[in-house]
C-alpha atoms as one frame of an Amber mdcrd trajectory, in Angstrom:
protein
 -37.392  13.506  15.831 -36.067  10.042  15.121 -33.866   9.221  12.203 -35.207
   6.776   9.677 -33.287   3.523   9.843 -31.889   2.054   6.660 -31.393  -1.646
   6.154 -29.040  -3.296   3.702 -30.263  -5.531   0.915 -28.527  -8.426   2.667
 -30.387  -7.792   5.926 -33.744  -7.580   4.149 -33.162 -10.782   2.184 -32.075
 -12.619   5.345 -35.130 -11.417   7.240 -37.439 -12.488   4.411 -35.720 -15.873
   4.266 -36.228 -16.393   8.008 -39.878 -15.336   7.801 -40.483 -17.721   4.885
 -39.580 -20.827   6.882 -42.471 -23.128   7.763 -43.874 -22.644  11.255 -42.310
 -19.194  11.710 -44.415 -16.029  11.675 -43.392 -12.621  10.391 -44.220 -11.120
  13.791 -41.879 -13.546  15.564 -38.962 -12.861  13.190 -39.607  -9.108  13.325
 -39.472  -9.129  17.146 -36.189 -11.050  17.086 -34.679  -8.582  14.597 -36.026
  -5.484  16.342 -38.187  -4.284  13.455 -41.921  -3.850  12.998 -43.834  -6.823
  11.656 -45.604  -4.765   8.981 -42.197  -3.743   7.611 -41.103  -7.368   7.337
 -44.439  -8.280   5.735 -43.892  -5.540   3.144 -40.359  -6.784   2.429 -41.679
 -10.332   2.033 -44.392  -9.191  -0.393 -41.836  -7.130  -2.344 -39.445 -10.091
  -2.575 -42.225 -12.371  -3.817 -43.432  -9.953  -6.485 -40.068  -8.639  -7.735
 -37.737 -11.559  -7.072 -34.046 -10.680  -7.548 -34.898  -7.063  -8.450 -36.341
  -6.414  -4.971 -34.452  -4.111  -2.611 -32.368  -2.556  -5.378 -32.934   1.020
  -4.257 -34.968   3.774  -5.819 -32.409   6.378  -6.821 -29.263   6.545  -8.865
 -25.841   6.879  -7.213 -25.753  10.511  -8.356 -29.085  11.241  -6.620 -27.814
   9.596  -3.450 -24.640  11.701  -3.572 -26.638  14.916  -4.034 -28.872  14.017
  -1.085 -25.824  13.237   1.080 -24.204  16.544   0.135 -27.388  18.468   0.952
 -27.507  16.868   4.402 -23.840  17.699   4.947 -24.395  21.314   3.848 -27.316
  21.719   6.262 -25.195  20.344   9.133 -22.277  22.665   8.335 -24.594  25.679
   8.086 -26.043  24.902  11.532 -22.532  24.662  12.959 -21.548  27.949  11.326
 -24.610  29.727  12.712 -23.956  28.370  16.187 -20.325  29.498  16.100 -21.338
  32.921  14.825 -23.780  33.342  17.742 -21.175  32.102  20.237 -18.557  34.525
  18.899 -21.027  37.400  19.195 -21.933  36.400  22.752 -18.322  36.181  23.896
 -17.365  39.415  22.101 -20.083  41.276  24.030 -18.899  39.721  27.291 -15.268
  40.784  26.825 -16.179  44.377  25.891 -17.971  44.926  29.228 -14.705  44.676
  31.061 -14.060  42.077  33.672 -12.771  43.110  37.009
């Protein structure tokens, strides 16, 4: 499973600016930047329709913090479960007696 890439507002605006130059296609700019051309086309359309308000983000800082904390909790729980299983495995191995 691949992680979804996130691009800064600055990156998006720069990409749209490059794609808006005469004689330059969205596909060409997208290839140079390593993104899909349909993504750049969507950014360009969004910038044209919303102007300065484009690329502002959908959630509030609080929502972003809650989402970040949920991801962190899931990661820590996976680590805990792994360590619990490892401790159980090694405890069984040492009780058998080596030697």
